[in-house]
C-alpha positions as CSV (number, residue, x, y, z in Angstrom):
1,M,-13.0,-15.7,-86.9
2,S,-16.5,-16.5,-85.9
3,L,-18.0,-15.8,-82.2
4,H,-18.2,-18.2,-79.7
5,Q,-21.4,-19.6,-78.9
6,G,-22.5,-18.5,-75.3
7,D,-20.2,-15.6,-75.6
8,E,-22.0,-13.3,-72.9
9,N,-20.0,-10.2,-74.5
10,T,-21.8,-11.0,-77.9
11,S,-24.4,-8.5,-78.9
12,L,-26.8,-8.8,-81.7
13,L,-26.1,-6.4,-84.0
14,S,-22.7,-4.1,-84.6
15,K,-22.0,-1.2,-82.5
16,V,-20.4,1.1,-85.2
17,P,-21.4,2.4,-88.4
18,E,-20.9,0.8,-91.9
19,V,-17.7,2.7,-93.7
20,T,-19.5,5.2,-96.1
21,I,-18.6,8.4,-97.5
22,Y,-20.9,9.8,-94.6
23,F,-18.7,7.9,-91.9
24,W,-15.6,10.1,-93.3
25,I,-17.6,13.2,-93.4
26,I,-18.8,13.2,-89.9
27,K,-15.2,11.7,-88.9
28,I,-13.5,15.0,-90.3
29,L,-16.3,17.3,-88.8
30,C,-15.6,15.6,-85.7
31,T,-11.7,16.2,-85.4
32,T,-12.3,19.2,-86.5
33,V,-14.9,19.9,-83.7
34,G,-12.6,18.5,-81.3
35,E,-9.6,21.0,-81.9
36,T,-11.7,23.7,-81.9
37,A,-14.2,23.0,-79.2
38,S,-11.2,22.4,-76.6
39,D,-9.7,25.7,-77.5
40,F,-13.6,27.2,-77.1
41,L,-14.0,25.4,-73.6
42,N,-10.3,26.3,-72.4
43,V,-9.9,29.9,-73.7
44,S,-13.1,31.4,-74.6
45,L,-15.3,30.2,-71.7
46,G,-12.4,30.1,-69.2
47,F,-12.3,26.8,-68.3
48,G,-8.4,26.4,-68.5
49,L,-6.8,23.1,-69.6
50,T,-7.3,21.4,-66.4
51,G,-11.0,22.5,-65.8
52,T,-11.7,21.5,-69.5
53,S,-10.3,18.4,-69.2
54,M,-12.1,17.3,-65.7
55,V,-15.5,18.5,-67.8
56,V,-14.7,16.4,-71.2
57,G,-13.6,13.8,-69.4
58,V,-16.5,13.5,-67.1
59,V,-19.0,13.7,-69.5
60,L,-17.3,11.0,-72.5
61,L,-17.4,8.8,-69.3
62,I,-20.8,9.0,-69.5
63,A,-21.3,8.4,-72.9
64,L,-19.0,5.3,-73.1
65,F,-21.6,3.8,-70.4
66,F,-24.5,4.4,-72.5
67,Q,-22.1,3.3,-75.7
68,F,-21.3,0.0,-74.2
69,K,-25.1,-0.3,-72.5
70,A,-26.4,0.1,-76.0
71,K,-27.0,-3.1,-77.8
72,K,-27.0,-1.9,-81.4
73,Y,-25.7,1.0,-83.2
74,T,-27.3,4.3,-82.5
75,P,-26.1,7.2,-84.6
76,A,-26.8,10.4,-82.2
77,L,-24.9,8.3,-79.1
78,Y,-22.0,6.7,-81.2
79,W,-21.2,10.1,-82.8
80,L,-21.3,12.4,-79.4
81,T,-19.0,9.8,-78.2
82,V,-16.5,10.2,-81.0
83,V,-17.1,13.9,-80.8
84,L,-16.5,13.8,-76.9
85,I,-13.1,11.3,-77.6
86,S,-12.0,13.9,-80.5
87,I,-12.0,16.8,-77.8
88,F,-10.8,14.8,-74.8
89,G,-7.7,13.5,-77.0
90,T,-6.9,17.0,-78.5
91,L,-6.6,18.0,-74.4
92,F,-4.9,14.9,-73.8
93,T,-1.8,16.2,-75.8
94,D,-2.3,19.5,-74.9
95,N,-1.7,18.8,-71.4
96,L,1.2,17.0,-72.5
97,T,2.9,19.6,-74.3
98,D,1.7,22.9,-72.3
99,K,1.5,21.4,-68.6
100,L,4.3,18.6,-68.4
101,G,6.7,20.2,-71.6
102,I,6.8,17.0,-73.0
103,A,8.1,17.9,-77.0
104,L,5.7,17.0,-79.9
105,E,8.4,14.8,-81.1
106,V,8.3,12.9,-78.0
107,S,4.6,12.8,-77.6
108,T,3.9,11.7,-81.6
109,T,6.5,8.9,-80.7
110,I,4.8,7.7,-77.7
111,F,1.4,8.0,-79.2
112,S,2.5,5.6,-82.2
113,I,3.9,3.1,-79.9
114,A,0.8,2.9,-78.2
115,L,-1.3,2.7,-81.0
116,A,0.9,-0.2,-82.5
117,L,0.6,-1.7,-79.2
118,T,-3.1,-1.4,-78.7
119,F,-3.6,-2.9,-82.6
120,A,-0.8,-5.7,-81.5
121,A,-2.9,-7.0,-78.3
122,W,-6.3,-6.2,-80.3
123,F,-5.4,-8.5,-83.4
124,S,-3.1,-11.1,-80.7
125,I,-6.6,-12.0,-78.8
126,E,-9.6,-11.3,-81.4
127,R,-7.4,-12.1,-84.3
128,T,-9.2,-9.2,-86.6
129,L,-9.1,-5.4,-86.5
130,S,-12.4,-4.8,-88.6
131,I,-14.4,-2.4,-88.0
132,H,-17.4,-5.2,-89.1
133,S,-16.6,-7.4,-86.4
134,I,-17.4,-4.7,-83.4
135,F,-20.0,-6.8,-81.7
136,T,-18.5,-8.0,-78.6
137,R,-17.7,-5.6,-75.8
138,R,-14.1,-7.0,-75.4
139,R,-13.9,-5.8,-79.6
140,E,-15.4,-2.3,-78.6
141,S,-13.0,-1.7,-75.9
142,F,-10.2,-2.2,-78.2
143,Y,-12.1,0.1,-80.9
144,W,-12.7,2.9,-78.5
145,L,-9.0,2.6,-77.1
146,A,-7.5,2.9,-80.6
147,I,-9.8,5.9,-81.2
148,L,-8.7,7.9,-78.8
149,V,-5.0,7.1,-79.2
150,T,-5.4,7.7,-83.1
151,F,-7.2,11.3,-81.6
152,A,-4.2,12.1,-79.3
153,L,-1.9,10.8,-82.3
154,G,-3.3,13.2,-85.0
155,T,-3.2,16.3,-82.7
156,A,0.3,15.6,-81.7
157,T,1.2,14.7,-85.3
158,G,-0.9,17.9,-86.9
159,D,0.7,20.8,-84.1
160,L,4.1,19.2,-84.5
161,M,4.0,19.7,-88.6
162,A,2.1,23.1,-88.5
163,E,3.8,24.8,-85.6
164,S,7.0,23.0,-85.0
165,L,7.9,22.3,-88.1
166,G,6.4,26.0,-89.0
167,L,4.7,24.4,-92.1
168,G,1.1,26.1,-91.1
169,Y,-2.1,24.7,-91.0
170,L,-3.1,25.0,-94.5
171,T,0.2,23.2,-95.7
172,T,-0.4,20.5,-93.0
173,G,-3.8,20.1,-94.3
174,I,-2.7,19.7,-97.9
175,I,0.2,17.1,-96.9
176,V,-2.4,14.8,-95.1
177,A,-4.7,15.0,-97.9
178,V,-2.5,13.9,-100.1
179,V,-1.4,10.8,-97.9
180,I,-4.8,10.3,-97.7
181,A,-5.3,10.2,-101.5
182,F,-2.4,7.8,-101.8
183,V,-4.0,5.5,-99.5
184,T,-7.4,5.7,-100.9
185,I,-5.7,4.8,-104.5
186,A,-3.9,2.0,-103.1
187,W,-6.8,0.5,-101.6
188,R,-8.6,0.6,-105.1
189,F,-5.2,-1.4,-106.2
190,G,-5.3,-4.0,-103.4
191,L,-4.5,-2.4,-100.3
192,N,-5.7,-4.6,-97.4
193,P,-9.2,-2.8,-96.7
194,V,-8.6,-3.0,-92.6
195,L,-5.0,-1.6,-93.6
196,S,-6.4,1.2,-95.6
197,F,-9.1,1.6,-93.1
198,W,-7.0,2.6,-90.1
199,L,-4.4,4.6,-92.1
200,V,-7.2,7.0,-93.2
201,Y,-8.8,7.2,-89.9
202,I,-5.4,8.0,-88.4
203,M,-4.6,10.5,-90.8
204,T,-8.3,12.3,-90.9
205,R,-7.6,13.7,-87.6
206,P,-4.2,16.0,-88.6
207,L,-6.6,16.8,-91.8
208,G,-9.6,17.9,-89.3
209,A,-7.5,19.4,-87.1
210,S,-5.5,21.5,-89.4
211,L,-8.7,22.5,-90.9
212,G,-10.0,23.6,-87.6
213,D,-6.8,25.8,-86.9
214,F,-6.9,27.2,-90.2
215,L,-10.7,28.4,-90.0
216,S,-10.4,29.4,-86.0
217,Q,-6.8,31.2,-86.0
218,P,-6.6,34.6,-86.7
219,R,-5.2,36.0,-90.0
220,S,-1.8,36.7,-88.5
221,N,-1.3,33.3,-87.3
222,G,-2.1,31.8,-90.9
223,G,-5.9,31.3,-90.2
224,L,-9.0,33.0,-91.6
225,G,-10.0,34.3,-88.0
226,L,-13.7,32.9,-88.0
227,G,-12.6,31.9,-84.0
228,A,-13.2,28.9,-82.2
229,T,-16.9,29.7,-81.6
230,V,-18.1,30.3,-84.4
231,T,-16.4,27.5,-86.1
232,S,-17.4,24.7,-83.5
233,A,-21.1,26.2,-83.7
234,I,-20.8,25.7,-87.8
235,F,-19.4,22.2,-87.3
236,M,-21.6,21.3,-84.6
237,A,-24.4,22.0,-86.7
238,A,-23.2,20.3,-89.8
239,I,-22.3,17.2,-87.7
240,L,-26.3,16.9,-85.9
241,L,-27.6,17.7,-89.4
242,T,-25.9,14.6,-90.9
243,V,-26.7,12.7,-88.0
244,I,-30.2,13.2,-87.9
245,F,-30.1,12.5,-91.4
246,L,-28.4,9.0,-90.7
247,S,-30.8,8.3,-87.7
248,I,-33.7,8.5,-90.6
249,T,-32.3,6.8,-93.8
250,K,-30.3,4.2,-91.9
251,R,-27.7,4.5,-94.6
252,D,-24.9,3.6,-92.2
253,L,-26.5,0.5,-90.3
254,I,-24.7,-2.7,-90.4
255,T,-27.5,-5.5,-90.4
256,H,-25.3,-8.3,-90.6
257,P,-21.6,-8.5,-89.0
258,V,-19.3,-9.8,-91.4
259,A,-17.5,-13.1,-89.9
260,N,-13.7,-13.1,-90.1
261,V,-13.1,-15.6,-92.5
262,E,-9.3,-14.7,-94.0
263,T,-7.4,-17.5,-95.3
264,N,-3.8,-17.8,-94.6
265,R,-3.1,-16.5,-98.0
266,K,-4.7,-13.3,-97.2
267,R,-3.1,-13.1,-93.9
268,Y,0.4,-13.5,-95.3
269,T,-0.8,-10.6,-97.9
270,A,-2.1,-8.2,-95.2
271,S,1.2,-9.2,-93.0
272,W,3.4,-7.8,-95.7
273,Q,1.5,-4.9,-96.5
274,I,1.4,-3.6,-93.0
275,A,5.3,-3.9,-93.1
276,L,5.7,-1.8,-95.8
277,A,2.9,0.3,-95.3
278,V,4.8,1.3,-91.8
279,S,8.1,1.3,-93.1
280,A,7.3,3.7,-96.0
281,L,5.7,6.1,-92.9
282,V,8.6,5.9,-90.9
283,I,11.1,6.8,-93.5
284,T,9.0,9.4,-95.2
285,A,8.1,11.3,-92.2
286,G,11.6,10.6,-90.8
287,S,13.1,12.1,-93.8
288,G,10.5,15.0,-94.1
289,Y,11.2,16.0,-90.6
290,Y,15.0,15.4,-90.7
291,W,14.9,17.9,-93.7
292,R,12.7,20.7,-92.3
293,H,14.1,20.6,-88.9
294,T,17.8,21.1,-90.6
295,E,16.4,23.7,-92.7
296,L,14.8,25.5,-89.7
297,Q,18.1,25.4,-88.0
298,H,20.0,26.8,-91.1
299,E,17.7,29.6,-91.2
300,A,18.5,30.5,-87.6
301,I,21.9,30.5,-88.3
302,A,21.4,33.2,-90.9
303,S,19.1,35.4,-89.0
304,T,21.0,35.4,-85.8
305,S,24.6,36.0,-84.3
306,S,26.2,32.8,-82.7
307,T,25.7,34.7,-79.4
308,S,22.4,35.9,-79.5
309,P,20.0,33.6,-77.5
310,L,16.5,34.2,-79.5
311,G,17.4,37.1,-81.5
312,E,14.8,40.2,-81.2
313,L,12.0,40.0,-78.4
314,S,10.8,43.7,-78.2
315,S,7.6,42.4,-80.1
316,F,6.9,39.8,-77.5
317,R,7.9,42.2,-74.5
318,T,5.7,44.7,-75.7
319,I,2.4,42.4,-75.5
320,A,3.1,41.3,-72.3
321,A,3.6,45.0,-70.8
322,D,0.2,45.8,-72.3
323,T,-1.2,43.1,-70.6
324,L,0.7,43.8,-67.0
325,S,-0.9,47.2,-67.4
326,S,-4.5,45.9,-67.6
327,V,-4.4,43.9,-65.0
328,Q,-2.9,46.8,-63.1
329,K,-5.7,48.9,-63.7
330,G,-7.9,46.1,-62.9
331,N,-9.0,45.3,-66.2
332,L,-8.5,41.6,-66.4
333,S,-11.0,40.8,-69.4
334,A,-8.6,43.1,-71.5
335,A,-5.5,41.6,-70.2
336,T,-6.8,38.1,-71.3
337,A,-7.9,39.2,-74.6
338,R,-4.2,40.7,-74.9
339,V,-2.5,37.6,-73.7
340,G,-4.1,35.9,-76.6
341,D,-2.0,37.6,-78.8
342,L,1.1,37.0,-76.9
343,E,0.2,33.2,-77.8
344,V,-0.4,33.7,-81.1
345,A,2.6,35.3,-81.7
346,W,4.8,32.9,-79.8
347,D,3.3,29.8,-81.6
348,K,3.6,31.4,-84.5
349,A,7.3,32.1,-84.1
350,Q,8.3,28.7,-82.4
351,S,9.6,27.1,-85.7
352,R,11.8,29.9,-86.0
353,L,13.2,30.9,-82.5
354,K,13.6,27.1,-80.8
355,P,16.2,26.4,-83.1
356,M,18.4,29.2,-82.1
357,N,18.4,28.4,-78.6
358,P,16.3,25.6,-77.4
359,S,17.1,25.7,-73.7
360,Q,16.2,29.3,-74.0
361,W,13.2,28.9,-75.9
362,S,11.7,26.5,-73.2
363,S,12.4,28.8,-70.3
364,V,10.4,31.6,-72.1
365,D,7.9,29.2,-72.9
366,K,7.1,27.9,-69.6
367,S,7.1,31.3,-68.6
368,I,4.3,32.1,-71.2
369,D,2.4,29.2,-70.3
370,H,2.5,30.0,-66.1
371,V,1.1,33.7,-67.7
372,L,-1.6,31.8,-69.6
373,R,-2.6,29.8,-66.8
374,Q,-3.3,32.5,-64.4
375,L,-5.1,35.0,-66.4
376,R,-7.5,32.1,-67.7
377,A,-8.0,30.9,-64.4
378,Q,-11.4,30.7,-62.9
379,P,-11.5,33.2,-61.4
380,P,-8.5,34.9,-61.8
381,D,-6.0,35.9,-59.2
382,P,-4.8,39.4,-60.0
383,T,-1.9,39.4,-57.6
384,A,-1.1,35.8,-59.5
385,C,-1.6,37.5,-63.1
386,K,0.8,40.5,-62.1
387,T,3.5,38.3,-60.5
388,S,3.5,36.1,-63.4
389,L,3.8,38.7,-65.9
390,E,6.7,40.6,-63.9
391,S,8.4,37.3,-64.0
392,L,7.9,36.8,-67.8
393,L,9.1,40.6,-68.4
394,S,12.4,39.9,-66.0
395,T,13.1,36.8,-68.5
396,L,12.5,38.3,-71.5
397,D,14.8,41.7,-70.4
398,A,17.3,39.0,-68.9
399,L,17.7,37.7,-72.8
400,D,17.9,41.2,-74.5
401,Q,20.3,42.6,-72.0
402,R,22.4,39.3,-72.3
403,Q,22.1,40.2,-76.3
404,S,22.8,43.3,-76.1
405,V,26.1,43.1,-73.6
406,E,27.3,40.2,-76.4
407,R,26.4,42.4,-79.2
408,S,28.7,45.3,-77.8
409,Q,31.8,42.8,-76.9
410,L,32.1,42.1,-80.7
411,P,34.5,43.8,-83.2
412,A,32.9,47.0,-84.8
413,T,32.7,45.3,-88.2
414,A,31.1,41.9,-86.7
415,N,28.5,44.9,-85.2
416,F,28.2,46.5,-88.7
417,E,27.5,42.8,-90.2
418,L,24.6,42.1,-87.5
419,R,22.7,45.2,-87.8
420,P,21.2,44.8,-91.3
421,L,20.4,40.8,-90.2
422,T,18.2,41.9,-87.1
423,A,16.4,44.6,-89.0
424,H,14.1,42.3,-90.4
425,R,13.1,40.0,-87.6
426,S,9.9,40.8,-86.3
427,V,7.2,38.4,-85.0
């Protein structure tokens, strides 16, 4: 589609970079930073989820203001905006999950629909989704909205695979990398380039997030233990060096925007390719989810009796009691550090515990989230921290007592059969 003459929204040059190998390198680096930097600000600096979201949101609006004011593509400004959107997209999903209690399955579905509607509105108005056509403010608005939704969707998808389904960060990253490789091969054999671009763009989000979690998370949680601070610093430095290189060499500059001159035949081909690709993703993802979810349910049944709410919870109670002890001694820094162990252990056990009893798991999960919010508040209130920890311990004790009472009511043979099953259940 050619531009209308006299369109006041028309810019002289494209506002986005050319899609080169450098584009994908920085994109993956940005998605990794989005995951680790949000953890760094939220946990390491103690801003809390709400505080971090507000700070990043304000800075993002400022960056977008200057990005829209710019008349051409500026590498530093463009990639700064991408980094901020990556962080904000992560925080958006985390707020839905941690503060509103929305399941990752639900948020993944919502963001998928939102992205589909964004693309549908964009195409119905502009008749193109090509990155080479971003040279009006309206198209740029659609572009950045789509970018934000892809980051939120990628965060939800990555967390769903790595944590809720218990695949772990490394396995999740490998699965996503295989999907990206498959799309790349399909593009080489004729898959529509615009469709290929957006499929890979969406997939690089969970890939980068999985990479960030794998590098930053403790070894006990399946990571390399570099921490959010070190991982963020490494990747921010890599982004900075790459952006400086591109600013000097101009290797990703689109000097002549490409007009859309698609024929009806090309549009017809793209339409059935989109339908085929979306159907394949939905069927594959749905089948994989059903298979893994069923497997987790079978594991839950095998690891606990039908009358046991969540199995053995003593390890979580020990961490909570240690944290409470530090709070009572006035050592809030030690309490904050120790409660991080609780968060890691609980997240790691989610795929195993939640299928046992979703309602009881949600109850404990909300109690733990409340404890985390209190200890990471700025500044933390010792009384509120103590109250939230005591409430959590009461919740855990109630589940343990219920399990003990129900187990004592079982026949002697059932008790004998249950002991070896519970012996191996630790976090």
